[in-house]
Backbone as ProteinMPNN parsed JSONL, in Angstrom:
{"seq_chain_A": "MSHGAPTVLILPGYQNSGPAHWQSLWQGKHPEYRRVEQRDWDNPSRPEWVEALDATARAAGGPVVLAAHSLGCLAVLHWVATHRAPVVGALLVAPADVEWIEEPPSIRTFRPIPTTRLPFPSIVVASDDDLYADLDRARGWASAWGSRLVVLPGAGHVNADAGFGPWPEGEALLAELMA", "coords_chain_A": {"N_chain_A": [[91.514, 121.018, 100.565], [92.742, 119.277, 97.871], [91.179, 118.178, 94.823], [90.588, 114.739, 94.62], [92.535, 114.078, 96.455], [93.639, 111.833, 98.985], [91.526, 110.798, 101.722], [92.21, 111.25, 105.109], [92.005, 108.892, 107.587], [91.539, 108.656, 110.988], [92.449, 106.397, 113.415], [91.927, 105.665, 116.524], [93.099, 103.912, 119.483], [92.356, 101.593, 122.141], [90.079, 102.951, 124.464], [89.932, 105.357, 123.107], [91.397, 108.434, 121.781], [92.532, 111.026, 123.721], [92.117, 114.671, 124.181], [94.731, 115.757, 124.189], [96.258, 114.043, 122.737], [98.256, 113.103, 119.898], [96.726, 112.254, 117.667], [94.228, 113.496, 118.027], [95.009, 116.159, 118.051], [96.032, 116.435, 115.46], [93.675, 116.093, 114.048], [92.26, 118.311, 114.917], [93.72, 120.307, 113.704], [93.397, 119.661, 111.058], [90.491, 119.68, 109.841], [89.303, 118.151, 107.873], [90.138, 115.564, 108.195], [89.004, 112.347, 109.199], [87.684, 110.747, 112.018], [87.538, 107.379, 112.983], [84.841, 106.322, 114.564], [83.936, 104.544, 117.501], [81.476, 102.392, 118.958], [81.816, 101.469, 121.571], [84.406, 102.346, 123.33], [85.737, 101.331, 125.5], [85.339, 98.618, 125.729], [86.529, 96.971, 123.527], [85.568, 95.466, 120.468], [86.45, 93.263, 118.035], [84.867, 92.59, 115.614], [83.04, 94.786, 115.587], [84.78, 97.022, 115.548], [86.128, 96.634, 113.146], [84.005, 96.775, 111.317], [83.189, 99.43, 111.762], [85.417, 100.807, 110.796], [85.288, 99.978, 108.129], [82.823, 101.094, 107.29], [83.388, 103.827, 107.599], [85.511, 104.137, 105.823], [84.258, 103.505, 103.392], [82.386, 105.568, 103.319], [84.027, 107.701, 102.829], [84.324, 107.81, 100.131], [86.389, 107.514, 98.282], [89.972, 107.235, 97.78], [91.824, 106.39, 100.775], [93.956, 107.262, 103.553], [95.407, 105.743, 106.3], [95.714, 106.503, 109.702], [96.741, 105.082, 112.347], [96.627, 104.094, 115.815], [97.96, 102.013, 118.339], [95.61, 99.722, 119.426], [94.033, 100.393, 117.304], [95.658, 99.933, 115.105], [95.55, 97.166, 114.877], [92.887, 96.825, 114.246], [92.959, 97.823, 111.654], [94.567, 95.846, 110.392], [92.991, 93.507, 110.651], [90.765, 94.352, 109.238], [91.78, 94.707, 106.633], [92.204, 92.085, 105.942], [89.687, 91.138, 105.322], [88.209, 92.966, 103.845], [87.913, 95.212, 101.01], [89.22, 98.222, 99.905], [90.099, 101.395, 98.482], [93.166, 102.011, 99.537], [95.724, 104.22, 100.209], [97.905, 104.282, 101.895], [99.287, 103.344, 105.139], [99.834, 104.479, 108.408], [101.086, 103.021, 111.101], [101.063, 103.168, 114.333], [102.699, 102.309, 117.263], [101.674, 99.536, 117.558], [99.574, 97.382, 119.452], [100.366, 94.59, 121.471], [98.265, 92.288, 121.571], [98.345, 89.634, 122.068], [99.387, 89.021, 124.49], [98.331, 90.872, 126.243], [95.813, 91.163, 128.633], [93.653, 92.63, 129.603], [91.057, 94.933, 128.674], [88.945, 91.957, 128.864], [87.64, 91.735, 126.371], [89.487, 92.513, 124.505], [90.786, 90.353, 123.578], [89.443, 89.518, 121.345], [90.784, 90.49, 119.222], [92.798, 88.798, 118.673], [94.189, 86.165, 116.617], [97.143, 88.187, 115.976], [97.256, 89.458, 112.785], [99.562, 88.406, 110.246], [99.923, 88.905, 107.635], [101.155, 90.162, 104.538], [100.77, 93.584, 103.85], [98.699, 95.138, 101.36], [99.423, 97.668, 100.504], [101.505, 100.641, 100.817], [103.176, 101.013, 103.962], [104.014, 102.238, 107.238], [105.485, 101.342, 110.208], [105.583, 102.573, 113.423], [107.492, 102.286, 116.228], [108.503, 101.859, 119.667], [111.331, 101.521, 121.871], [110.695, 101.076, 124.459], [108.002, 100.491, 124.933], [105.229, 99.741, 126.841], [103.217, 98.117, 125.937], [103.995, 96.584, 123.817], [106.684, 94.648, 122.785], [109.801, 95.603, 121.345], [111.107, 93.786, 119.626], [108.993, 92.17, 118.829], [107.443, 94.074, 117.454], [109.224, 94.664, 115.407], [109.249, 92.211, 114.041], [106.552, 92.123, 113.192], [106.468, 94.374, 111.467], [108.167, 93.52, 109.456], [106.758, 91.223, 108.511], [104.401, 92.459, 107.626], [105.362, 93.944, 105.547], [106.172, 96.503, 106.026], [107.829, 99.675, 106.473], [110.002, 100.199, 109.164], [110.093, 102.445, 111.827], [111.931, 103.346, 114.517], [111.48, 104.778, 117.637], [113.441, 105.858, 120.119], [112.925, 105.455, 123.605], [110.218, 106.283, 123.614], [107.948, 105.337, 124.781], [104.503, 104.509, 124.726], [103.966, 106.044, 122.568], [102.134, 108.195, 122.897], [99.998, 110.722, 124.422], [100.642, 110.598, 127.157], [103.278, 109.856, 127.01], [104.425, 112.114, 126.125], [103.804, 112.846, 123.545], [102.394, 115.127, 121.806], [101.596, 117.378, 119.517], [103.416, 116.233, 117.558], [105.163, 116.567, 115.033], [106.989, 114.997, 113.535], [105.644, 112.645, 113.116], [103.587, 113.59, 111.509], [105.063, 114.192, 109.256], [105.765, 111.631, 108.411], [103.221, 110.69, 107.755], [102.621, 112.426, 105.647], [104.504, 111.549, 103.825], [103.465, 109.036, 103.167], [101.18, 109.888, 101.879], [102.09, 111.096, 99.631]], "CA_chain_A": [[91.913, 119.701, 100.102], [92.632, 119.236, 96.416], [90.328, 117.117, 94.305], [91.273, 113.467, 94.453], [93.469, 113.795, 97.547], [93.057, 110.817, 99.865], [90.978, 111.19, 103.011], [92.928, 110.664, 106.237], [91.162, 108.308, 108.624], [92.204, 108.54, 112.286], [91.971, 105.21, 114.127], [92.461, 105.565, 117.882], [93.096, 102.601, 120.123], [91.542, 101.357, 123.333], [89.654, 104.132, 125.212], [89.95, 106.543, 122.246], [92.529, 109.349, 121.984], [92.087, 112.242, 124.394], [92.367, 115.947, 123.508], [96.162, 116.075, 124.085], [96.892, 112.998, 121.913], [98.608, 113.575, 118.547], [95.634, 112.025, 116.713], [93.213, 114.543, 118.232], [95.602, 117.436, 117.639], [96.058, 116.447, 113.993], [92.3, 116.271, 113.583], [91.907, 119.704, 115.169], [94.444, 121.11, 112.718], [92.905, 119.256, 109.73], [89.093, 119.266, 110.039], [88.882, 117.189, 106.844], [90.457, 114.208, 108.667], [87.831, 111.716, 109.811], [87.955, 109.757, 113.062], [86.691, 106.191, 112.991], [84.209, 106.302, 115.881], [83.519, 103.223, 117.977], [80.335, 102.393, 119.87], [82.29, 101.256, 122.937], [85.87, 102.467, 123.338], [86.29, 100.648, 126.677], [85.197, 97.174, 125.544], [86.71, 96.847, 122.081], [85.13, 94.237, 119.819], [87.018, 93.237, 116.685], [83.887, 92.76, 114.527], [82.501, 96.158, 115.578], [85.81, 97.973, 115.144], [86.385, 96.412, 111.719], [82.857, 97.311, 110.578], [83.226, 100.899, 111.855], [86.443, 101.24, 109.843], [84.783, 99.75, 106.778], [81.782, 102.087, 107.005], [84.03, 105.139, 107.47], [86.296, 104.116, 104.576], [83.316, 103.567, 102.269], [81.776, 106.909, 103.324], [85.011, 108.661, 102.299], [84.031, 107.896, 98.707], [87.601, 107.546, 97.464], [91.138, 106.678, 98.474], [92.058, 106.792, 102.156], [95.222, 107.004, 104.234], [95.048, 105.381, 107.665], [96.641, 106.914, 110.766], [96.241, 104.248, 113.434], [97.423, 103.992, 117.041], [97.731, 100.935, 119.288], [94.625, 98.731, 118.993], [93.56, 100.832, 115.983], [96.5, 99.256, 114.108], [95.051, 95.805, 114.704], [91.628, 96.947, 113.508], [93.366, 97.956, 110.25], [95.045, 94.556, 109.886], [91.862, 92.583, 110.522], [89.913, 94.886, 108.171], [92.429, 94.432, 105.348], [92.068, 90.655, 105.666], [88.327, 90.768, 104.927], [87.546, 94.034, 103.087], [88.704, 95.88, 99.981], [88.937, 99.64, 99.698], [91.314, 102.034, 97.962], [94.027, 102.53, 100.589], [96.978, 104.768, 99.693], [98.965, 103.896, 102.816], [98.9, 103.278, 106.548], [100.789, 104.788, 109.463], [100.688, 102.125, 112.192], [101.865, 103.675, 115.449], [102.669, 101.567, 118.53], [100.689, 98.443, 117.579], [99.492, 96.723, 120.764], [100.534, 93.138, 121.42], [97.095, 91.712, 122.246], [98.542, 88.212, 122.336], [99.679, 88.845, 125.923], [97.533, 91.807, 127.032], [94.611, 90.441, 129.076], [92.548, 93.51, 130.0], [89.854, 94.239, 129.098], [88.842, 90.649, 128.218], [87.187, 91.853, 124.975], [90.652, 92.773, 123.647], [91.191, 89.057, 123.02], [88.797, 89.322, 120.039], [91.728, 90.947, 118.196], [93.779, 87.73, 118.456], [95.626, 86.41, 116.592], [97.588, 89.357, 115.215], [97.544, 89.044, 111.408], [100.95, 88.585, 109.783], [99.849, 88.927, 106.175], [101.734, 91.356, 103.928], [99.759, 94.589, 103.504], [98.693, 95.409, 99.92], [99.67, 99.101, 100.274], [102.663, 101.083, 101.61], [102.892, 101.239, 105.376], [105.127, 102.548, 108.142], [105.236, 101.002, 111.607], [106.365, 103.36, 114.364], [107.564, 101.544, 117.484], [109.419, 102.386, 120.664], [112.105, 100.475, 122.554], [110.223, 100.914, 125.84], [106.546, 100.492, 124.93], [104.702, 98.75, 127.782], [102.197, 97.297, 125.305], [104.56, 95.751, 122.751], [108.135, 94.515, 122.767], [110.347, 96.067, 120.073], [111.368, 92.639, 118.748], [107.694, 91.783, 118.245], [107.091, 95.111, 116.472], [110.146, 94.471, 114.28], [108.727, 91.05, 113.31], [105.315, 92.508, 112.503], [106.8, 95.277, 110.356], [108.716, 92.663, 108.402], [105.659, 90.411, 107.963], [103.436, 93.325, 106.944], [106.025, 94.66, 104.457], [106.197, 97.909, 106.436], [109.073, 100.293, 106.92], [109.978, 100.358, 110.614], [110.73, 103.619, 112.414], [112.043, 103.128, 115.961], [111.652, 105.989, 118.433], [113.974, 105.464, 121.425], [112.335, 106.061, 124.802], [108.961, 106.959, 123.271], [106.818, 104.71, 125.445], [103.418, 104.046, 123.854], [103.816, 107.096, 121.551], [100.841, 108.832, 123.172], [100.113, 111.97, 125.194], [101.347, 110.296, 128.412], [104.712, 109.753, 126.705], [104.881, 113.419, 125.644], [103.528, 113.033, 122.119], [101.27, 115.996, 121.523], [101.487, 117.665, 118.085], [104.224, 115.229, 116.857], [105.414, 116.898, 113.621], [107.693, 113.9, 112.852], [104.588, 111.732, 112.681], [102.91, 114.23, 110.371], [105.96, 114.041, 108.1], [105.604, 110.228, 107.944], [101.911, 110.621, 107.112], [102.756, 113.131, 104.367], [105.288, 110.654, 102.959], [102.538, 108.025, 102.671], [100.18, 110.525, 101.012], [102.742, 111.637, 98.422]], "C_chain_A": [[91.708, 119.645, 98.591], [91.788, 118.048, 95.992], [91.141, 115.84, 94.129], [92.286, 113.141, 95.54], [92.833, 112.747, 98.456], [92.535, 111.421, 101.168], [91.784, 110.506, 104.104], [91.91, 110.174, 107.255], [92.004, 108.113, 109.876], [91.592, 107.347, 113.025], [92.613, 105.14, 115.503], [92.428, 104.128, 118.38], [92.116, 102.541, 121.28], [91.322, 102.675, 124.094], [89.751, 105.446, 124.432], [91.199, 107.387, 122.533], [92.003, 110.651, 122.565], [92.52, 113.504, 123.673], [93.841, 116.289, 123.339], [96.933, 115.084, 123.204], [97.164, 113.54, 120.512], [97.475, 113.358, 117.542], [94.575, 113.128, 116.813], [93.738, 115.898, 117.785], [95.676, 117.536, 116.121], [94.667, 116.713, 113.449], [91.829, 117.706, 113.81], [92.514, 120.639, 114.137], [93.926, 120.858, 111.295], [91.466, 118.76, 109.862], [88.594, 118.264, 108.997], [89.255, 115.744, 107.21], [89.221, 113.64, 109.35], [88.262, 110.664, 110.834], [86.998, 108.582, 112.887], [86.147, 106.063, 114.411], [83.768, 104.886, 116.232], [82.357, 103.364, 118.954], [80.803, 102.307, 121.322], [83.817, 101.235, 122.939], [86.508, 101.648, 124.46], [86.196, 99.131, 126.614], [85.3, 96.873, 124.058], [86.314, 95.467, 121.559], [85.66, 94.261, 118.392], [85.962, 93.38, 115.598], [83.341, 94.178, 114.443], [83.534, 97.153, 115.073], [86.115, 97.856, 113.657], [85.241, 96.995, 110.887], [82.811, 98.837, 110.622], [84.263, 101.462, 110.888], [85.927, 101.093, 108.417], [83.754, 100.798, 106.383], [82.397, 103.466, 106.782], [84.833, 105.22, 106.175], [85.376, 104.221, 103.364], [82.682, 104.951, 102.167], [82.724, 107.966, 102.773], [84.854, 108.818, 100.788], [85.254, 107.975, 97.807], [88.76, 106.98, 98.257], [91.31, 107.241, 99.887], [93.498, 106.499, 102.562], [94.846, 106.787, 105.691], [96.127, 105.828, 108.634], [96.145, 106.252, 112.047], [97.2, 104.234, 114.62], [96.978, 102.773, 117.835], [96.746, 99.892, 118.759], [94.021, 99.103, 117.636], [94.366, 100.189, 114.867], [95.965, 97.86, 113.822], [93.705, 95.797, 114.005], [91.93, 97.045, 112.012], [93.74, 96.588, 109.673], [93.916, 93.557, 109.695], [90.915, 93.036, 109.406], [90.474, 94.528, 106.799], [92.246, 92.96, 104.949], [90.7, 90.306, 105.082], [87.617, 91.802, 104.05], [88.485, 94.598, 102.03], [88.26, 97.325, 99.863], [90.216, 100.265, 99.168], [92.127, 102.697, 99.074], [95.356, 102.957, 99.973], [98.144, 104.34, 100.577], [98.449, 103.889, 104.249], [100.085, 103.6, 107.447], [100.303, 104.019, 110.69], [101.589, 102.416, 113.386], [101.625, 102.861, 116.719], [101.612, 100.469, 118.544], [100.742, 97.694, 118.91], [99.594, 95.212, 120.602], [99.417, 92.462, 122.217], [97.268, 90.223, 122.548], [98.981, 87.956, 123.774], [98.918, 89.815, 126.821], [96.206, 91.112, 127.377], [93.407, 91.333, 129.36], [92.317, 94.597, 128.966], [89.729, 92.903, 128.357], [88.448, 90.72, 126.741], [88.343, 92.074, 124.001], [91.122, 91.486, 122.961], [90.543, 88.791, 121.665], [89.711, 89.76, 118.901], [92.846, 89.929, 117.946], [93.286, 86.819, 117.341], [95.951, 87.665, 115.78], [97.921, 88.891, 113.795], [99.007, 89.314, 111.017], [101.014, 88.52, 108.258], [100.437, 90.242, 105.654], [100.617, 92.316, 103.516], [99.849, 94.926, 102.009], [98.888, 96.891, 99.573], [100.873, 99.499, 101.129], [102.268, 101.358, 103.061], [104.18, 101.508, 106.143], [104.681, 102.162, 109.546], [106.162, 101.87, 112.448], [106.315, 102.622, 115.699], [108.597, 102.19, 118.395], [110.157, 101.231, 121.331], [111.687, 100.304, 124.01], [108.699, 101.027, 125.949], [106.06, 99.379, 125.862], [103.743, 97.77, 127.125], [102.698, 96.472, 124.125], [106.083, 95.806, 122.802], [108.665, 94.917, 121.385], [110.644, 94.907, 119.122], [110.087, 92.15, 118.082], [107.3, 92.783, 117.157], [107.958, 94.98, 115.219], [109.666, 93.303, 113.403], [107.458, 91.37, 112.545], [105.612, 93.377, 111.295], [107.325, 94.471, 109.171], [107.607, 91.855, 107.722], [104.687, 91.252, 107.14], [104.034, 94.052, 105.738], [106.14, 96.144, 104.742], [107.614, 98.391, 106.7], [108.941, 100.501, 108.424], [110.732, 101.618, 111.013], [110.739, 103.395, 113.924], [112.321, 104.458, 116.655], [112.178, 105.572, 119.806], [113.274, 106.208, 122.567], [111.01, 106.743, 124.585], [107.738, 106.323, 123.92], [105.792, 104.205, 124.455], [103.073, 105.093, 122.781], [102.428, 107.748, 121.677], [101.071, 110.088, 124.014], [100.874, 111.739, 126.499], [102.862, 110.237, 128.21], [105.26, 111.064, 126.134], [104.652, 113.664, 124.166], [102.238, 113.798, 121.94], [101.199, 116.197, 120.018], [102.237, 116.664, 117.187], [104.408, 115.497, 115.356], [106.157, 115.8, 112.854], [106.687, 112.874, 112.326], [103.834, 112.288, 111.484], [103.745, 114.117, 109.107], [105.869, 112.629, 107.538], [104.274, 110.067, 107.223], [101.962, 111.275, 105.726], [103.503, 112.278, 103.347], [104.37, 109.583, 102.346], [101.519, 108.609, 101.697], [100.762, 110.988, 99.688], [102.645, 110.667, 97.235]], "O_chain_A": [[90.618, 119.935, 98.097], [91.694, 117.046, 96.7], [92.235, 115.855, 93.565], [92.843, 112.043, 95.553], [91.621, 112.769, 98.674], [93.049, 112.432, 101.646], [92.017, 109.299, 104.032], [91.063, 110.935, 107.725], [93.058, 107.479, 109.83], [90.38, 107.288, 113.234], [93.719, 104.618, 115.645], [91.81, 103.252, 117.775], [91.18, 103.334, 121.375], [92.27, 103.422, 124.335], [89.663, 106.524, 125.019], [91.966, 107.068, 123.441], [91.137, 111.301, 121.978], [93.216, 113.429, 122.661], [94.185, 117.044, 122.43], [98.124, 115.269, 122.955], [96.39, 114.346, 119.996], [97.278, 114.188, 116.654], [94.091, 113.627, 115.797], [92.999, 116.695, 117.208], [95.414, 118.597, 115.554], [94.502, 117.474, 112.495], [91.088, 118.256, 112.996], [91.904, 121.633, 113.744], [94.008, 121.735, 110.435], [91.237, 117.556, 109.983], [87.579, 117.601, 109.21], [88.745, 114.804, 106.601], [88.477, 114.371, 110.003], [89.096, 109.806, 110.547], [85.8, 108.769, 112.671], [86.884, 105.74, 115.343], [83.294, 104.135, 115.381], [82.273, 104.347, 119.69], [80.262, 102.982, 122.197], [84.437, 100.229, 122.593], [87.688, 101.307, 124.383], [86.889, 98.432, 127.355], [84.304, 96.562, 123.405], [86.677, 94.441, 122.133], [85.355, 95.177, 117.628], [86.13, 94.222, 114.716], [83.194, 94.719, 113.347], [83.216, 98.028, 114.268], [86.335, 98.862, 112.984], [85.484, 97.638, 109.866], [82.439, 99.473, 109.636], [84.019, 102.476, 110.234], [86.112, 101.987, 107.592], [83.8, 101.333, 105.275], [81.98, 104.194, 105.881], [84.834, 106.254, 105.506], [85.679, 104.945, 102.415], [82.463, 105.456, 101.065], [82.279, 109.012, 102.301], [85.216, 109.854, 100.231], [85.159, 108.458, 96.679], [88.563, 106.326, 99.281], [90.99, 108.399, 100.159], [94.162, 105.625, 102.005], [94.062, 107.549, 106.256], [97.311, 105.569, 108.42], [95.266, 106.768, 112.737], [98.415, 104.347, 114.458], [95.783, 102.522, 117.991], [97.02, 99.246, 117.748], [93.552, 98.232, 116.904], [93.827, 99.923, 113.793], [95.93, 97.422, 112.672], [93.403, 94.871, 113.253], [91.245, 96.428, 111.196], [93.281, 96.22, 108.592], [93.88, 92.84, 108.695], [90.331, 92.206, 108.711], [89.737, 94.098, 105.911], [92.147, 92.637, 103.766], [90.564, 89.282, 104.413], [86.52, 91.532, 103.56], [89.705, 94.476, 102.143], [87.07, 97.613, 99.735], [91.302, 99.726, 99.38], [91.815, 103.808, 99.501], [96.027, 102.171, 99.305], [99.237, 104.068, 100.082], [97.347, 104.353, 104.54], [101.183, 103.072, 107.275], [99.249, 104.321, 111.248], [102.734, 101.967, 113.439], [100.493, 102.739, 117.187], [100.749, 100.449, 119.422], [101.821, 97.409, 119.429], [98.982, 94.63, 119.706], [99.597, 92.109, 123.382], [96.423, 89.623, 123.213], [98.956, 86.815, 124.236], [98.86, 89.611, 128.033], [95.559, 90.539, 126.501], [92.27, 90.862, 129.36], [93.281, 95.138, 128.425], [90.354, 92.733, 127.31], [88.863, 89.878, 125.946], [88.192, 91.845, 122.801], [91.765, 91.523, 121.912], [91.019, 87.945, 120.908], [89.449, 89.442, 117.741], [93.729, 90.158, 117.119], [92.078, 86.707, 117.135], [95.13, 88.139, 114.995], [98.776, 88.023, 113.616], [99.596, 90.32, 111.411], [102.027, 88.132, 107.678], [100.241, 91.3, 106.252], [99.633, 91.901, 102.903], [100.946, 94.993, 101.454], [98.553, 97.316, 98.467], [101.23, 98.782, 102.063], [101.181, 101.862, 103.346], [105.267, 101.077, 105.76], [103.63, 102.598, 110.016], [107.372, 101.904, 112.222], [105.238, 102.363, 116.236], [109.448, 102.962, 117.953], [109.669, 100.101, 121.353], [112.257, 99.479, 124.724], [108.17, 101.577, 126.915], [106.433, 98.217, 125.697], [103.474, 96.705, 127.681], [101.926, 95.745, 123.5], [106.68, 96.881, 122.855], [108.044, 94.605, 120.369], [110.446, 95.046, 117.915], [110.094, 91.763, 116.913], [106.875, 92.391, 116.071], [107.474, 95.163, 114.102], [109.675, 93.398, 112.175], [107.29, 90.952, 111.399], [105.069, 93.146, 110.215], [106.959, 94.724, 108.023], [107.531, 91.814, 106.494], [104.21, 90.818, 106.092], [103.308, 94.702, 104.987], [106.2, 96.956, 103.819], [108.485, 97.617, 107.098], [107.892, 100.928, 108.906], [111.868, 101.833, 110.59], [109.682, 103.267, 114.542], [113.266, 105.169, 116.313], [111.43, 104.985, 120.589], [113.061, 107.418, 122.503], [110.69, 107.696, 125.296], [106.61, 106.727, 123.64], [106.136, 103.556, 123.468], [102.009, 105.027, 122.164], [101.668, 107.838, 120.712], [102.212, 110.464, 124.281], [101.667, 112.587, 126.907], [103.631, 110.532, 129.125], [106.414, 111.126, 125.711], [105.234, 114.583, 123.59], [101.147, 113.229, 121.92], [100.787, 115.286, 119.3], [101.713, 116.29, 116.137], [103.888, 114.763, 114.516], [105.978, 115.677, 111.642], [106.854, 112.313, 111.243], [103.485, 111.553, 110.56], [103.204, 113.964, 108.012], [105.891, 112.446, 106.321], [104.199, 109.388, 106.199], [101.415, 110.745, 104.759], [103.179, 112.283, 102.16], [104.481, 109.264, 101.163], [101.046, 107.915, 100.797], [100.027, 111.244, 98.734], [103.141, 110.968, 96.149]]}, "name": "protein", "num_of_chains": 1, "seq": "MSHGAPTVLILPGYQNSGPAHWQSLWQGKHPEYRRVEQRDWDNPSRPEWVEALDATARAAGGPVVLAAHSLGCLAVLHWVATHRAPVVGALLVAPADVEWIEEPPSIRTFRPIPTTRLPFPSIVVASDDDLYADLDRARGWASAWGSRLVVLPGAGHVNADAGFGPWPEGEALLAELMA"}
């Protein structure tokens, strides 16, 4: 890693990202990437998730790029509303629509979904058949956040279950944000 290059922070969603998930595979390929670890992946708490992101971003000691999935995207949005750190960009993949998801009950702590424009470049990746967020909702969020929207047809929740292992297209989007 060259001096001054931003640190990539991996932000998994609910229940963490398993070994076959693109986030875990990217981290295996790039040991310098840092995962934002949560105390309880199964009972997500907005204050805890936001503080874990803040601590990890501060520990990076310089600019960061965020690679978030699902509920991890919402942790980013809530963090940005209350914290300041040098963020180069954010890849927000398959943001979860917690405004209608009911389980686990703790997920409600992520409501409401912020619609404030992000102060750094961002790309929202959404699918037209994601069980956890309607494409029209994702389109509205991308617009509100000032993000470029990339729609992947038939990509489900853009996770290992949907066939997203290494996901080189995602790595290309991340590289674009780091450039």
